[in-house]
PDB file of N, H, CA, C and O in Angstrom:
ATOM      1  N   MET A   1    -102.179  67.163 -95.961  1.00  0.00           N
ATOM      2  CA  MET A   1    -101.540  66.484 -94.840  1.00  0.00           C
ATOM      3  C   MET A   1    -101.066  65.104 -95.297  1.00  0.00           C
ATOM      4  O   MET A   1    -101.860  64.329 -95.831  1.00  0.00           O
ATOM      5  N   PRO A   2     -99.787  64.787 -95.095  1.00  0.00           N
ATOM      6  CA  PRO A   2     -99.295  63.480 -95.522  1.00  0.00           C
ATOM      7  C   PRO A   2     -99.797  62.345 -94.650  1.00  0.00           C
ATOM      8  O   PRO A   2    -100.024  62.529 -93.455  1.00  0.00           O
ATOM      9  N   HIS A   3     -99.972  61.174 -95.241  1.00  0.00           N
ATOM     10  H   HIS A   3     -99.787  61.024 -96.213  1.00  0.00           H
ATOM     11  CA  HIS A   3    -100.287  59.955 -94.490  1.00  0.00           C
ATOM     12  C   HIS A   3     -99.060  59.473 -93.723  1.00  0.00           C
ATOM     13  O   HIS A   3     -99.169  58.945 -92.616  1.00  0.00           O
ATOM     14  N   LEU A   4     -97.900  59.663 -94.327  1.00  0.00           N
ATOM     15  H   LEU A   4     -97.811  60.092 -95.226  1.00  0.00           H
ATOM     16  CA  LEU A   4     -96.654  59.205 -93.734  1.00  0.00           C
ATOM     17  C   LEU A   4     -95.588  60.257 -93.968  1.00  0.00           C
ATOM     18  O   LEU A   4     -95.381  60.695 -95.100  1.00  0.00           O
ATOM     19  N   LYS A   5     -94.910  60.666 -92.901  1.00  0.00           N
ATOM     20  H   LYS A   5     -95.079  60.310 -91.982  1.00  0.00           H
ATOM     21  CA  LYS A   5     -93.847  61.649 -93.018  1.00  0.00           C
ATOM     22  C   LYS A   5     -92.666  61.169 -92.184  1.00  0.00           C
ATOM     23  O   LYS A   5     -92.808  60.892 -90.993  1.00  0.00           O
ATOM     24  N   VAL A   6     -91.511  61.073 -92.813  1.00  0.00           N
ATOM     25  H   VAL A   6     -91.395  61.298 -93.780  1.00  0.00           H
ATOM     26  CA  VAL A   6     -90.272  60.664 -92.161  1.00  0.00           C
ATOM     27  C   VAL A   6     -89.291  61.815 -92.329  1.00  0.00           C
ATOM     28  O   VAL A   6     -89.100  62.311 -93.440  1.00  0.00           O
ATOM     29  N   GLU A   7     -88.660  62.249 -91.220  1.00  0.00           N
ATOM     30  H   GLU A   7     -88.815  61.846 -90.318  1.00  0.00           H
ATOM     31  CA  GLU A   7     -87.737  63.373 -91.277  1.00  0.00           C
ATOM     32  C   GLU A   7     -86.391  63.009 -90.662  1.00  0.00           C
ATOM     33  O   GLU A   7     -86.323  62.530 -89.530  1.00  0.00           O
ATOM     34  N   ASN A   8     -85.319  63.242 -91.424  1.00  0.00           N
ATOM     35  H   ASN A   8     -85.374  63.631 -92.343  1.00  0.00           H
ATOM     36  CA  ASN A   8     -83.941  63.107 -90.944  1.00  0.00           C
ATOM     37  C   ASN A   8     -83.664  61.790 -90.232  1.00  0.00           C
ATOM     38  O   ASN A   8     -82.991  61.771 -89.202  1.00  0.00           O
ATOM     39  N   LEU A   9     -84.169  60.707 -90.766  1.00  0.00           N
ATOM     40  H   LEU A   9     -84.716  60.723 -91.603  1.00  0.00           H
ATOM     41  CA  LEU A   9     -83.988  59.396 -90.166  1.00  0.00           C
ATOM     42  C   LEU A   9     -82.544  58.946 -90.315  1.00  0.00           C
ATOM     43  O   LEU A   9     -81.997  58.956 -91.418  1.00  0.00           O
ATOM     44  N   SER A  10     -81.924  58.553 -89.208  1.00  0.00           N
ATOM     45  H   SER A  10     -82.368  58.544 -88.312  1.00  0.00           H
ATOM     46  CA  SER A  10     -80.545  58.072 -89.218  1.00  0.00           C
ATOM     47  C   SER A  10     -80.411  56.858 -88.324  1.00  0.00           C
ATOM     48  O   SER A  10     -80.985  56.805 -87.236  1.00  0.00           O
ATOM     49  N   ILE A  11     -79.650  55.889 -88.789  1.00  0.00           N
ATOM     50  H   ILE A  11     -79.183  55.933 -89.672  1.00  0.00           H
ATOM     51  CA  ILE A  11     -79.341  54.712 -87.997  1.00  0.00           C
ATOM     52  C   ILE A  11     -77.969  54.224 -88.445  1.00  0.00           C
ATOM     53  O   ILE A  11     -77.674  54.160 -89.639  1.00  0.00           O
ATOM     54  N   ALA A  12     -77.149  53.885 -87.475  1.00  0.00           N
ATOM     55  H   ALA A  12     -77.389  53.938 -86.506  1.00  0.00           H
ATOM     56  CA  ALA A  12     -75.821  53.334 -87.773  1.00  0.00           C
ATOM     57  C   ALA A  12     -75.556  52.233 -86.768  1.00  0.00           C
ATOM     58  O   ALA A  12     -75.297  52.494 -85.593  1.00  0.00           O
ATOM     59  N   SER A  13     -75.624  51.005 -87.242  1.00  0.00           N
ATOM     60  H   SER A  13     -75.835  50.794 -88.196  1.00  0.00           H
ATOM     61  CA  SER A  13     -75.404  49.856 -86.367  1.00  0.00           C
ATOM     62  C   SER A  13     -75.225  48.621 -87.228  1.00  0.00           C
ATOM     63  O   SER A  13     -75.068  48.729 -88.445  1.00  0.00           O
ATOM     64  N   GLY A  14     -75.247  47.465 -86.618  1.00  0.00           N
ATOM     65  H   GLY A  14     -75.374  47.378 -85.630  1.00  0.00           H
ATOM     66  CA  GLY A  14     -75.141  46.225 -87.367  1.00  0.00           C
ATOM     67  C   GLY A  14     -76.353  45.944 -88.232  1.00  0.00           C
ATOM     68  O   GLY A  14     -76.305  45.059 -89.086  1.00  0.00           O
ATOM     69  N   THR A  15     -77.456  46.687 -88.028  1.00  0.00           N
ATOM     70  H   THR A  15     -77.495  47.406 -87.334  1.00  0.00           H
ATOM     71  CA  THR A  15     -78.675  46.458 -88.795  1.00  0.00           C
ATOM     72  C   THR A  15     -78.665  47.163 -90.136  1.00  0.00           C
ATOM     73  O   THR A  15     -79.448  46.818 -91.021  1.00  0.00           O
ATOM     74  N   GLY A  16     -77.800  48.137 -90.299  1.00  0.00           N
ATOM     75  H   GLY A  16     -77.165  48.417 -89.580  1.00  0.00           H
ATOM     76  CA  GLY A  16     -77.756  48.906 -91.536  1.00  0.00           C
ATOM     77  C   GLY A  16     -77.302  50.310 -91.246  1.00  0.00           C
ATOM     78  O   GLY A  16     -77.093  50.666 -90.087  1.00  0.00           O
ATOM     79  N   ALA A  17     -77.146  51.108 -92.263  1.00  0.00           N
ATOM     80  H   ALA A  17     -77.315  50.819 -93.205  1.00  0.00           H
ATOM     81  CA  ALA A  17     -76.711  52.484 -92.080  1.00  0.00           C
ATOM     82  C   ALA A  17     -77.506  53.393 -93.007  1.00  0.00           C
ATOM     83  O   ALA A  17     -77.610  53.142 -94.208  1.00  0.00           O
ATOM     84  N   LEU A  18     -78.059  54.443 -92.435  1.00  0.00           N
ATOM     85  H   LEU A  18     -77.975  54.647 -91.459  1.00  0.00           H
ATOM     86  CA  LEU A  18     -78.784  55.474 -93.173  1.00  0.00           C
ATOM     87  C   LEU A  18     -78.387  56.813 -92.590  1.00  0.00           C
ATOM     88  O   LEU A  18     -77.967  56.886 -91.435  1.00  0.00           O
ATOM     89  N   GLY A  19     -78.511  57.856 -93.359  1.00  0.00           N
ATOM     90  H   GLY A  19     -78.853  57.796 -94.297  1.00  0.00           H
ATOM     91  CA  GLY A  19     -78.253  59.181 -92.832  1.00  0.00           C
ATOM     92  C   GLY A  19     -79.147  60.221 -93.476  1.00  0.00           C
ATOM     93  O   GLY A  19     -79.136  60.397 -94.694  1.00  0.00           O
ATOM     94  N   GLY A  20     -79.921  60.909 -92.650  1.00  0.00           N
ATOM     95  H   GLY A  20     -79.930  60.766 -91.661  1.00  0.00           H
ATOM     96  CA  GLY A  20     -80.730  62.030 -93.110  1.00  0.00           C
ATOM     97  C   GLY A  20     -81.822  61.690 -94.110  1.00  0.00           C
ATOM     98  O   GLY A  20     -82.104  62.491 -95.001  1.00  0.00           O
ATOM     99  N   VAL A  21     -82.438  60.534 -93.988  1.00  0.00           N
ATOM    100  H   VAL A  21     -82.209  59.883 -93.265  1.00  0.00           H
ATOM    101  CA  VAL A  21     -83.494  60.128 -94.919  1.00  0.00           C
ATOM    102  C   VAL A  21     -84.791  60.844 -94.565  1.00  0.00           C
ATOM    103  O   VAL A  21     -85.172  60.906 -93.397  1.00  0.00           O
ATOM    104  N   GLY A  22     -85.459  61.378 -95.563  1.00  0.00           N
ATOM    105  H   GLY A  22     -85.149  61.328 -96.513  1.00  0.00           H
ATOM    106  CA  GLY A  22     -86.742  62.027 -95.333  1.00  0.00           C
ATOM    107  C   GLY A  22     -87.635  61.912 -96.556  1.00  0.00           C
ATOM    108  O   GLY A  22     -87.162  61.976 -97.691  1.00  0.00           O
ATOM    109  N   PHE A  23     -88.924  61.742 -96.320  1.00  0.00           N
ATOM    110  H   PHE A  23     -89.308  61.690 -95.399  1.00  0.00           H
ATOM    111  CA  PHE A  23     -89.892  61.692 -97.409  1.00  0.00           C
ATOM    112  C   PHE A  23     -91.291  61.817 -96.849  1.00  0.00           C
ATOM    113  O   PHE A  23     -91.513  61.656 -95.649  1.00  0.00           O
ATOM    114  N   GLU A  24     -92.245  62.111 -97.746  1.00  0.00           N
ATOM    115  H   GLU A  24     -92.064  62.242 -98.721  1.00  0.00           H
ATOM    116  CA  GLU A  24     -93.658  62.179 -97.402  1.00  0.00           C
ATOM    117  C   GLU A  24     -94.447  61.359 -98.413  1.00  0.00           C
ATOM    118  O   GLU A  24     -94.097  61.304 -99.592  1.00  0.00           O
ATOM    119  N   VAL A  25     -95.501  60.732 -97.946  1.00  0.00           N
ATOM    120  H   VAL A  25     -95.785  60.778 -96.988  1.00  0.00           H
ATOM    121  CA  VAL A  25     -96.448  60.064 -98.831  1.00  0.00           C
ATOM    122  C   VAL A  25     -97.814  60.681 -98.545  1.00  0.00           C
ATOM    123  O   VAL A  25     -98.305  60.631 -97.417  1.00  0.00           O
ATOM    124  N   ARG A  26     -98.416  61.259 -99.570  1.00  0.00           N
ATOM    125  H   ARG A  26     -98.017  61.300-100.487  1.00  0.00           H
ATOM    126  CA  ARG A  26     -99.701  61.948 -99.424  1.00  0.00           C
ATOM    127  C   ARG A  26    -100.849  61.055 -99.897  1.00  0.00           C
ATOM    128  O   ARG A  26    -100.626  60.094-100.633  1.00  0.00           O
ATOM    129  N   PRO A  27    -102.066  61.368 -99.479  1.00  0.00           N
ATOM    130  CA  PRO A  27    -103.224  60.579 -99.912  1.00  0.00           C
ATOM    131  C   PRO A  27    -103.299  60.484-101.432  1.00  0.00           C
ATOM    132  O   PRO A  27    -103.138  61.482-102.134  1.00  0.00           O
ATOM    133  N   GLY A  28    -103.541  59.289-101.929  1.00  0.00           N
ATOM    134  H   GLY A  28    -103.671  58.478-101.359  1.00  0.00           H
ATOM    135  CA  GLY A  28    -103.675  59.065-103.364  1.00  0.00           C
ATOM    136  C   GLY A  28    -102.367  58.830-104.090  1.00  0.00           C
ATOM    137  O   GLY A  28    -102.385  58.478-105.269  1.00  0.00           O
ATOM    138  N   GLU A  29    -101.234  59.011-103.431  1.00  0.00           N
ATOM    139  H   GLU A  29    -101.220  59.297-102.473  1.00  0.00           H
ATOM    140  CA  GLU A  29     -99.943  58.807-104.077  1.00  0.00           C
ATOM    141  C   GLU A  29     -99.499  57.352-103.975  1.00  0.00           C
ATOM    142  O   GLU A  29     -99.724  56.679-102.970  1.00  0.00           O
ATOM    143  N   ILE A  30     -98.882  56.906-105.014  1.00  0.00           N
ATOM    144  H   ILE A  30     -98.700  57.453-105.831  1.00  0.00           H
ATOM    145  CA  ILE A  30     -98.194  55.623-105.002  1.00  0.00           C
ATOM    146  C   ILE A  30     -96.768  55.935-105.408  1.00  0.00           C
ATOM    147  O   ILE A  30     -96.536  56.528-106.461  1.00  0.00           O
ATOM    148  N   SER A  31     -95.819  55.543-104.587  1.00  0.00           N
ATOM    149  H   SER A  31     -96.008  55.061-103.732  1.00  0.00           H
ATOM    150  CA  SER A  31     -94.430  55.900-104.846  1.00  0.00           C
ATOM    151  C   SER A  31     -93.535  54.687-104.684  1.00  0.00           C
ATOM    152  O   SER A  31     -93.706  53.895-103.758  1.00  0.00           O
ATOM    153  N   LEU A  32     -92.587  54.548-105.586  1.00  0.00           N
ATOM    154  H   LEU A  32     -92.449  55.191-106.339  1.00  0.00           H
ATOM    155  CA  LEU A  32     -91.617  53.472-105.496  1.00  0.00           C
ATOM    156  C   LEU A  32     -90.290  53.980-106.024  1.00  0.00           C
ATOM    157  O   LEU A  32     -90.215  54.526-107.125  1.00  0.00           O
ATOM    158  N   ASP A  33     -89.262  53.801-105.246  1.00  0.00           N
ATOM    159  H   ASP A  33     -89.323  53.357-104.351  1.00  0.00           H
ATOM    160  CA  ASP A  33     -87.908  54.143-105.663  1.00  0.00           C
ATOM    161  C   ASP A  33     -87.084  52.882-105.479  1.00  0.00           C
ATOM    162  O   ASP A  33     -86.652  52.566-104.370  1.00  0.00           O
ATOM    163  N   HIS A  34     -86.874  52.180-106.550  1.00  0.00           N
ATOM    164  H   HIS A  34     -87.226  52.437-107.451  1.00  0.00           H
ATOM    165  CA  HIS A  34     -86.165  50.907-106.462  1.00  0.00           C
ATOM    166  C   HIS A  34     -84.899  50.986-107.306  1.00  0.00           C
ATOM    167  O   HIS A  34     -84.938  51.376-108.473  1.00  0.00           O
ATOM    168  N   ARG A  35     -83.792  50.614-106.707  1.00  0.00           N
ATOM    169  H   ARG A  35     -83.760  50.296-105.759  1.00  0.00           H
ATOM    170  CA  ARG A  35     -82.510  50.616-107.403  1.00  0.00           C
ATOM    171  C   ARG A  35     -81.915  49.227-107.334  1.00  0.00           C
ATOM    172  O   ARG A  35     -82.263  48.429-106.464  1.00  0.00           O
ATOM    173  N   ALA A  36     -81.020  48.949-108.256  1.00  0.00           N
ATOM    174  H   ALA A  36     -80.738  49.597-108.963  1.00  0.00           H
ATOM    175  CA  ALA A  36     -80.360  47.639-108.273  1.00  0.00           C
ATOM    176  C   ALA A  36     -79.483  47.446-107.040  1.00  0.00           C
ATOM    177  O   ALA A  36     -79.415  46.343-106.497  1.00  0.00           O
ATOM    178  N   GLU A  37     -78.813  48.501-106.594  1.00  0.00           N
ATOM    179  H   GLU A  37     -78.868  49.397-107.036  1.00  0.00           H
ATOM    180  CA  GLU A  37     -77.969  48.381-105.405  1.00  0.00           C
ATOM    181  C   GLU A  37     -78.806  48.513-104.140  1.00  0.00           C
ATOM    182  O   GLU A  37     -79.924  49.027-104.180  1.00  0.00           O
ATOM    183  N   ARG A  38     -78.278  48.061-103.050  1.00  0.00           N
ATOM    184  H   ARG A  38     -77.370  47.644-103.017  1.00  0.00           H
ATOM    185  CA  ARG A  38     -78.977  48.151-101.763  1.00  0.00           C
ATOM    186  C   ARG A  38     -78.968  49.600-101.303  1.00  0.00           C
ATOM    187  O   ARG A  38     -77.913  50.138-100.967  1.00  0.00           O
ATOM    188  N   GLY A  39     -80.128  50.231-101.285  1.00  0.00           N
ATOM    189  H   GLY A  39     -80.985  49.794-101.559  1.00  0.00           H
ATOM    190  CA  GLY A  39     -80.226  51.643-100.938  1.00  0.00           C
ATOM    191  C   GLY A  39     -80.796  51.907 -99.565  1.00  0.00           C
ATOM    192  O   GLY A  39     -81.073  53.061 -99.240  1.00  0.00           O
ATOM    193  N   GLY A  40     -80.987  50.882 -98.738  1.00  0.00           N
ATOM    194  H   GLY A  40     -80.762  49.944 -99.003  1.00  0.00           H
ATOM    195  CA  GLY A  40     -81.490  51.092 -97.388  1.00  0.00           C
ATOM    196  C   GLY A  40     -82.990  50.992 -97.251  1.00  0.00           C
ATOM    197  O   GLY A  40     -83.535  51.323 -96.198  1.00  0.00           O
ATOM    198  N   GLU A  41     -83.677  50.542 -98.298  1.00  0.00           N
ATOM    199  H   GLU A  41     -83.234  50.273 -99.154  1.00  0.00           H
ATOM    200  CA  GLU A  41     -85.141  50.468 -98.234  1.00  0.00           C
ATOM    201  C   GLU A  41     -85.623  49.573 -97.096  1.00  0.00           C
ATOM    202  O   GLU A  41     -86.559  49.926 -96.379  1.00  0.00           O
ATOM    203  N   ASP A  42     -84.989  48.421 -96.933  1.00  0.00           N
ATOM    204  H   ASP A  42     -84.229  48.134 -97.516  1.00  0.00           H
ATOM    205  CA  ASP A  42     -85.381  47.507 -95.851  1.00  0.00           C
ATOM    206  C   ASP A  42     -85.172  48.149 -94.487  1.00  0.00           C
ATOM    207  O   ASP A  42     -86.003  47.995 -93.592  1.00  0.00           O
ATOM    208  N   THR A  43     -84.069  48.866 -94.325  1.00  0.00           N
ATOM    209  H   THR A  43     -83.394  48.992 -95.052  1.00  0.00           H
ATOM    210  CA  THR A  43     -83.770  49.512 -93.043  1.00  0.00           C
ATOM    211  C   THR A  43     -84.800  50.591 -92.733  1.00  0.00           C
ATOM    212  O   THR A  43     -85.258  50.698 -91.596  1.00  0.00           O
ATOM    213  N   VAL A  44     -85.169  51.393 -93.733  1.00  0.00           N
ATOM    214  H   VAL A  44     -84.796  51.306 -94.657  1.00  0.00           H
ATOM    215  CA  VAL A  44     -86.202  52.416 -93.527  1.00  0.00           C
ATOM    216  C   VAL A  44     -87.515  51.765 -93.122  1.00  0.00           C
ATOM    217  O   VAL A  44     -88.144  52.201 -92.157  1.00  0.00           O
ATOM    218  N   PHE A  45     -87.941  50.733 -93.835  1.00  0.00           N
ATOM    219  H   PHE A  45     -87.431  50.379 -94.618  1.00  0.00           H
ATOM    220  CA  PHE A  45     -89.185  50.036 -93.511  1.00  0.00           C
ATOM    221  C   PHE A  45     -89.135  49.472 -92.092  1.00  0.00           C
ATOM    222  O   PHE A  45     -90.110  49.588 -91.351  1.00  0.00           O
ATOM    223  N   ASN A  46     -88.023  48.868 -91.707  1.00  0.00           N
ATOM    224  H   ASN A  46     -87.231  48.773 -92.310  1.00  0.00           H
ATOM    225  CA  ASN A  46     -87.896  48.294 -90.373  1.00  0.00           C
ATOM    226  C   ASN A  46     -87.901  49.359 -89.283  1.00  0.00           C
ATOM    227  O   ASN A  46     -88.362  49.093 -88.173  1.00  0.00           O
ATOM    228  N   CYS A  47     -87.403  50.551 -89.570  1.00  0.00           N
ATOM    229  H   CYS A  47     -87.029  50.767 -90.472  1.00  0.00           H
ATOM    230  CA  CYS A  47     -87.496  51.656 -88.605  1.00  0.00           C
ATOM    231  C   CYS A  47     -88.938  52.129 -88.459  1.00  0.00           C
ATOM    232  O   CYS A  47     -89.412  52.341 -87.342  1.00  0.00           O
ATOM    233  N   ILE A  48     -89.638  52.296 -89.582  1.00  0.00           N
ATOM    234  H   ILE A  48     -89.253  52.123 -90.489  1.00  0.00           H
ATOM    235  CA  ILE A  48     -91.034  52.743 -89.548  1.00  0.00           C
ATOM    236  C   ILE A  48     -91.905  51.732 -88.810  1.00  0.00           C
ATOM    237  O   ILE A  48     -92.790  52.116 -88.046  1.00  0.00           O
ATOM    238  N   SER A  49     -91.662  50.451 -89.031  1.00  0.00           N
ATOM    239  H   SER A  49     -90.942  50.139 -89.651  1.00  0.00           H
ATOM    240  CA  SER A  49     -92.493  49.420 -88.410  1.00  0.00           C
ATOM    241  C   SER A  49     -92.098  49.121 -86.962  1.00  0.00           C
ATOM    242  O   SER A  49     -92.798  48.380 -86.271  1.00  0.00           O
ATOM    243  N   GLY A  50     -90.986  49.691 -86.501  1.00  0.00           N
ATOM    244  H   GLY A  50     -90.418  50.293 -87.062  1.00  0.00           H
ATOM    245  CA  GLY A  50     -90.594  49.512 -85.107  1.00  0.00           C
ATOM    246  C   GLY A  50     -89.646  48.352 -84.851  1.00  0.00           C
ATOM    247  O   GLY A  50     -89.303  48.086 -83.700  1.00  0.00           O
ATOM    248  N   ILE A  51     -89.217  47.661 -85.892  1.00  0.00           N
ATOM    249  H   ILE A  51     -89.496  47.877 -86.827  1.00  0.00           H
ATOM    250  CA  ILE A  51     -88.283  46.561 -85.713  1.00  0.00           C
ATOM    251  C   ILE A  51     -86.910  47.093 -85.294  1.00  0.00           C
ATOM    252  O   ILE A  51     -86.266  46.529 -84.409  1.00  0.00           O
ATOM    253  N   TYR A  52     -86.461  48.185 -85.937  1.00  0.00           N
ATOM    254  H   TYR A  52     -86.984  48.643 -86.656  1.00  0.00           H
ATOM    255  CA  TYR A  52     -85.209  48.850 -85.573  1.00  0.00           C
ATOM    256  C   TYR A  52     -85.516  50.177 -84.913  1.00  0.00           C
ATOM    257  O   TYR A  52     -86.527  50.810 -85.219  1.00  0.00           O
ATOM    258  N   LYS A  53     -84.648  50.600 -84.012  1.00  0.00           N
ATOM    259  H   LYS A  53     -83.827  50.086 -83.764  1.00  0.00           H
ATOM    260  CA  LYS A  53     -84.785  51.906 -83.386  1.00  0.00           C
ATOM    261  C   LYS A  53     -83.716  52.831 -83.962  1.00  0.00           C
ATOM    262  O   LYS A  53     -82.526  52.607 -83.740  1.00  0.00           O
ATOM    263  N   PRO A  54     -84.124  53.872 -84.701  1.00  0.00           N
ATOM    264  CA  PRO A  54     -83.142  54.782 -85.273  1.00  0.00           C
ATOM    265  C   PRO A  54     -82.460  55.627 -84.208  1.00  0.00           C
ATOM    266  O   PRO A  54     -82.990  55.810 -83.112  1.00  0.00           O
ATOM    267  N   ASN A  55     -81.274  56.144 -84.542  1.00  0.00           N
ATOM    268  H   ASN A  55     -80.844  55.996 -85.433  1.00  0.00           H
ATOM    269  CA  ASN A  55     -80.536  57.005 -83.636  1.00  0.00           C
ATOM    270  C   ASN A  55     -81.099  58.422 -83.601  1.00  0.00           C
ATOM    271  O   ASN A  55     -81.074  59.076 -82.559  1.00  0.00           O
ATOM    272  N   GLU A  56     -81.604  58.895 -84.728  1.00  0.00           N
ATOM    273  H   GLU A  56     -81.624  58.364 -85.575  1.00  0.00           H
ATOM    274  CA  GLU A  56     -82.129  60.259 -84.837  1.00  0.00           C
ATOM    275  C   GLU A  56     -83.281  60.289 -85.821  1.00  0.00           C
ATOM    276  O   GLU A  56     -83.462  59.371 -86.621  1.00  0.00           O
ATOM    277  N   GLY A  57     -84.055  61.356 -85.746  1.00  0.00           N
ATOM    278  H   GLY A  57     -83.908  62.102 -85.096  1.00  0.00           H
ATOM    279  CA  GLY A  57     -85.087  61.604 -86.733  1.00  0.00           C
ATOM    280  C   GLY A  57     -86.479  61.614 -86.170  1.00  0.00           C
ATOM    281  O   GLY A  57     -86.692  61.439 -84.970  1.00  0.00           O
ATOM    282  N   LYS A  58     -87.432  61.825 -87.067  1.00  0.00           N
ATOM    283  H   LYS A  58     -87.260  61.967 -88.041  1.00  0.00           H
ATOM    284  CA  LYS A  58     -88.841  61.829 -86.706  1.00  0.00           C
ATOM    285  C   LYS A  58     -89.567  60.818 -87.570  1.00  0.00           C
ATOM    286  O   LYS A  58     -89.418  60.790 -88.791  1.00  0.00           O
ATOM    287  N   LEU A  59     -90.346  60.000 -86.916  1.00  0.00           N
ATOM    288  H   LEU A  59     -90.467  60.022 -85.924  1.00  0.00           H
ATOM    289  CA  LEU A  59     -91.180  58.996 -87.569  1.00  0.00           C
ATOM    290  C   LEU A  59     -92.631  59.303 -87.235  1.00  0.00           C
ATOM    291  O   LEU A  59     -92.896  60.134 -86.366  1.00  0.00           O
ATOM    292  N   PRO A  60     -93.578  58.653 -87.905  1.00  0.00           N
ATOM    293  CA  PRO A  60     -94.984  58.901 -87.591  1.00  0.00           C
ATOM    294  C   PRO A  60     -95.279  58.775 -86.102  1.00  0.00           C
ATOM    295  O   PRO A  60     -95.045  57.725 -85.505  1.00  0.00           O
ATOM    296  N   SER A  61     -95.787  59.832 -85.511  1.00  0.00           N
ATOM    297  H   SER A  61     -95.977  60.686 -85.996  1.00  0.00           H
ATOM    298  CA  SER A  61     -96.237  59.869 -84.125  1.00  0.00           C
ATOM    299  C   SER A  61     -95.136  59.689 -83.084  1.00  0.00           C
ATOM    300  O   SER A  61     -95.445  59.419 -81.924  1.00  0.00           O
ATOM    301  N   LYS A  62     -93.851  59.830 -83.459  1.00  0.00           N
ATOM    302  H   LYS A  62     -93.601  60.050 -84.402  1.00  0.00           H
ATOM    303  CA  LYS A  62     -92.811  59.758 -82.432  1.00  0.00           C
ATOM    304  C   LYS A  62     -91.540  60.452 -82.878  1.00  0.00           C
ATOM    305  O   LYS A  62     -91.136  60.352 -84.036  1.00  0.00           O
ATOM    306  N   ASP A  63     -90.914  61.157 -81.949  1.00  0.00           N
ATOM    307  H   ASP A  63     -91.242  61.239 -81.008  1.00  0.00           H
ATOM    308  CA  ASP A  63     -89.606  61.757 -82.171  1.00  0.00           C
ATOM    309  C   ASP A  63     -88.570  60.803 -81.614  1.00  0.00           C
ATOM    310  O   ASP A  63     -88.786  60.181 -80.573  1.00  0.00           O
ATOM    311  N   VAL A  64     -87.455  60.685 -82.296  1.00  0.00           N
ATOM    312  H   VAL A  64     -87.279  61.190 -83.141  1.00  0.00           H
ATOM    313  CA  VAL A  64     -86.471  59.675 -81.924  1.00  0.00           C
ATOM    314  C   VAL A  64     -85.224  60.265 -81.274  1.00  0.00           C
ATOM    315  O   VAL A  64     -84.422  59.507 -80.728  1.00  0.00           O
ATOM    316  N   THR A  65     -85.028  61.550 -81.305  1.00  0.00           N
ATOM    317  H   THR A  65     -85.680  62.166 -81.748  1.00  0.00           H
ATOM    318  CA  THR A  65     -83.791  62.146 -80.794  1.00  0.00           C
ATOM    319  C   THR A  65     -83.688  62.129 -79.293  1.00  0.00           C
ATOM    320  O   THR A  65     -82.696  62.601 -78.737  1.00  0.00           O
TER     321      THR A  65
END
């Protein structure tokens, strides 16, 4: 069972743009995907933490559609 599961996360607004982002983090895993270009990491984090409200998708303990 994953600790964190994000499915089909999408947001399009002045805060950023993402489409169809999904991933899982399981117990004991450490994961980092860092690129030189802006890949939306801040926007994903802000959606998970509740700062931004995505247009679609599933976040921990809530459906957004």
